[in-house]
Steps between C-alpha positions, in 0.01 A plus 500: 500500500708682758875545456703588808874577524672419827863518617672168564422160375352356813183550719539650848519139631819440287334269244527560126191635337320196353207495250190369675543707820218700636619846604336781672579816306451834674562825316364822657570722193305260279231419752569134492467253778433151349623144503636422153635180340858511370504389139863561421822684593800644324827541687737771394787712626810417699779658693521846362139586472355259759253210441153573363214260449201563282197322617187424283178446697133412418210548733461202731212274406476614144780301361431121527806269495307213342382714206735312265501135610804300389459309172524127499805357339428296187168383363325187616374286226265203517688171511530360149604146435789495262488253217803331360518547120737265308699727271773264362294215362 
């Protein structure tokens, strides 16, 4: 995982950072030039200190979005014929 802290809450295009984006991360001090997958973001800050966003990345191609398929709602049972049982006789 790679954690990056950027100023502001938006991309250079003016769009809010959104999980699922593929972002090219270039950092000369760290020797990084890679396309990473944005897993999550945390917005913080405000007027006095400025806006800061913490971005959490994984390497692109390693994380598979379909790794956890959605579970089916409810269980399907075989059709049973219900019998009428006289109780008050």
